[in-house]
Structure formats: structure tokens, C-alpha cells
N, C-alpha and C positions, 0 to 999 in steps of 0.2 A: 504493499499499499504506500510506503514511503517513496519507493521509486516511481510507481505509477502516478502518485499525487504530484511529484516534482515534474514529471513529463507533462502532465495536464496543465500545470501552472505555466510551464515554458511555452506550450502550444498556445495557450490563451493569450499570454503576453505578446507573443509573435503576431497573433491575429490582430490584436489591438493596434500594434504598431503599423501593420500593413493597412488596416482599415483607415487609420488616420492619414497616412500618405495617400491612399487611394481617394479619399474624400477631397483632400487638398488639390490633387491632380485634376480631378473632375471639375471642381469649382474653377480652377485656373483655365482649363480648356474652354469652358463656357464663357468666362469673362473675356478671354482673348477673342472668341468668335463674335460675341455681341459688340465688343469694342470695334472690331474690324467692320462689322455690318453697319453700325451706326455712322462711322466715319466715311465708309464708301458711299453711303447714301447722301451724306452732306457734300462730299467732294465730287460726286458723280464720276468716280474713277475706281481703279483697283487699289486696294489697301491691304497691306500686310501688318498684322499686329502681333508682336512678340512680348510676352510677360514672363519675367523671372521673379521668383520670390523665395527668400530664405526663411527657414523656420526651424523649430526644434521639436523633434518627434520623440515618442516614448522609446526607452531602451532599458530593458530589464538588467543589462550588464553595467549600466552607468550608476553613479552614486546618487544619493538622495538629492532631488532637485536639480540635477545636472542635465538629463535628457541627452539627445543626440543631435548634433547640427546636421541639417539636410537642406536641400533646395529642390524646388520643382520649377518646370518651365513648360510653356505651351505657346504655340503659334497658330495663327489662322490667316487665310488669305481669301478675300472676298472681292469680286468684281461686280460693280453695280453701275452700269452706264446707260443713260438715256440719250440717244443722239450722239453728238461729238463728245469725247471725254473732257472732263474738267468743268469748273464752274463757268457760268455764262460770262463772256468777255475775256476768257483766258485761253491760252494756247499751249498745248503740250503737257498739260497737267493731268496725266493719265496714270500716274503711279506714285504712291506714298508708302512710307514705311514708318511705323511707330514702334519704339522699343522702350520698354519700361522695366526697371529693376526695383522691386519693392514699390516705393511711392515716387520714384524719381524717373522723369522722362529724359531720355537721351535726345539731344537736339531741343526741339520745342514742343510743347503740348498741342500747338495749333497745327503745324505742318510736319512734325516728326523729325526724322533724321535729315541731314543736309542733302539737297538734290542738285545734281549736275547735268549739264546738257550733253547728249550724245546723238549720233546719227542712227536713224532707223529706216530701213528700206521696206516699204510695205509690199504686199503680194502683187501689186500692179507695177512695181519697179520704181515708184516715186520715193525720193529721199526726203525725210522730214527730220527736224530737230525736236527732240522731246527731252523732258527732265526726268531723270532716273535717280532714286535715292541711293546713297551709299549704303553699305552693309557692315555689320559688326562681325568680324571674322575671328577675333579672339579677345579674351579678357585676362588681365593679370590680377589675380585675386590673392590677397593675404588675409589671414584670420588670426586675431589675437584674442584668445580666450583665457580667462582667469577664473579659477573655482577654488572655493575654500568651504570646508564643512566642519561641523563640530557636533559631537555627541556627548550628552551629559546624562549621568545616571545617579539617582539619589535614593537611598534607602532610608525609610523612617520606621521606627519601632518605638512605641510608647509603652514603657513598662507599667504605667498606671492604668492602661486600658488594653483591650484585646485587639485594638485596631493597629494595623501596620500596612505599609504600601511601598511600592517601588515606583519611582517617578522617572520617566525617560523623556528626553528633550533633544530634538534635532534642529540644527540651523544650517542652511546652505546659502552661500552668496555666489552669484554668477555674473560675470561681465563678458560680453562677446561683441567684438568690434570687427567689421569687415572693411578692408580697403580694396576698392575696385577701380581698375584702369582699363576701360574698353578701347579697342583699336578698330578703326574703320578702314575700308578700302572701296574703290570704285571700279566697276568693269567698264572701261572706256572703249571696248571693241565695237565695231559697227555691226548692228544686228540686221540680218536679212531674212525677211519672212517668206520669200519666194520658195517654192517647193524644190527647185533645183539648186538652191544655194548651198546645200550641204551644211556640215557642221562647222561652226566658227568657234575657235577656242577663245576663252575669255582673256582679256588684256587688263590685268589689275593695276590700278594706280594707287600706291599707298601714301602718296603725298596729298592727303586730304586734311581737312580741318581737325585739329586735335580735339578730342573729347576729354574734358577735365576729369581728373581722378576725384572720386567722391567717397564718403564714408557712410556705411550703414551700421547702425548699432541696435542691439536688442533692447527691448523694453516690454513691460508687462501691460497688456491691454485689459482693463477691468471689465469693459463692456462685453467682450467675447471670451474672456478667461483664457486668452492665448498669449504666447510669447510672439511678438512681432518685431520686424526690423525696419527702421526708418531713420533717415538723416535729418528729418524735420521735427520729429516729436521732441518736446521739451525734456522728457525723461530719458531720451535715448543716451546710451553710454553710461548710465548710472548702474550701480550694482543692484541686481534683483535679489531680494532676500526672501527665502522660503523657510518656513519653520512649522513644526508640529510637536505636540507633547501628549503623553498619555500616562495614566496611572494604573497600576495593578494592585488591587486591594486584597488583603488577606485578613479576614475577620474570624 
């Protein structure tokens, strides 16, 4: 029974951890799709929406209040065009890319990542200039995590009474800061949509505008009872304190 009970607890804890990550992944997929859908409707164009989110999931092998650092990502691509692409009065605005890490947009929240002009040959052979967004091809990520824990045990035995108890108290402090440096590139090769054009290899230009390095830090969100990461929250970067205590009586 001791062996079987341990295996059942292990299986149950693993299931909880998987369910938590599965839930976050599904929510992020739906968020990315809805974000791409709404922006494609407004922009009357094709929109790619990518969202990455850091989190801390359950881990039975971690210490009390520590959890396990993890991240989930989702991307969606939606084309919504009525007539010529782009808003009325614009030209060549047929592609946008929005990239968000936790609560921070790379580029601008209005038009997303930087867009550059390239030549595109349509299926009739006409050459046009369109604006294509740059892409994020890698990220330099460093994580600085500090954890401290304390366990206290106090035994009380009153000789004048039959009451006695053992008091246990646990404290955990966690601080997790992520430094992220995204790198962008642009495919400047001429795109040919004609059937006999063949395959055109990409021609990447890495000399694009620098994306600033930013910091994401963990904080506890009381409304959702979850650990979140944000560079804008007032409490981000502070130590999160978790504690619990219990008494065992013997009368």
C-alpha cells in the first residue's frame, strides 16, 4: 500500500502539472487567434499574431512555494481582405505582424513589428512594392532566480494540563527576473507569385532596427491567484512570500 500510494500521488501530481500547462496553452492559442482576427478585420489585411507567456507551474520535485519555471507560446495567421488590401487610402498595407511577450508588444501596439518595402511580382507579371514586417528569429534570454525557504518546528507540552501540540511553520521567498533581447531580420528577396517562377531562396537582412532589451519579473496576481510576469506591474521584481502553518494536537 505504501508503494502503490506513492505511485498514485506521483501520477496525480503529474496530471495536475500537465493539466495546468494544457489549460494555459489552449487559452494562449485562443487569445492569439482572436487577436489576429480582430486586427485583420481592422487592417483589412493579413495579420500574424504571436504571443509568448512566462509562468510557473506545479512541480512535485520542487521545494515548498518554488514551482517550476515554464513558458508557453502560440501563433495565429488570419487573412481578412475586402477588395484591395489595406485601409482606405493606403497602398501596400497587406501584411502585419504582432509579437507580444507577456504584457509587452515588440514594435508598436498599433502596427506591430517594423515593416519594410520589398518587390513582389504578382501572377500577371506586374511588379509592385509592398510593405512586409520583419520577423523575430531568435531571443537571448537570461533568467535570475533566487529562492529561500525556512522550516520551523515547535513542540509544546504543558505539565499542568493534558494538552500538548507540535507546531510546524514554513516560509518561502521567491524572486524571478527574466532579461530578454529579441533579434529581428527581414527577407528582402523578390517574391514571384507566377506558377513558373520556381523556388526563390530567402535573402535575410539582419541590419534592421534594434529591439530594446527588456525585463520581465514575476509577481503574484491576487485576482487570478496566479504568478504572472510583467515589466509594468508595480510589484514586479519584489520577493513573493508564501507561508503556511499547522498544529498537531495530542490530548
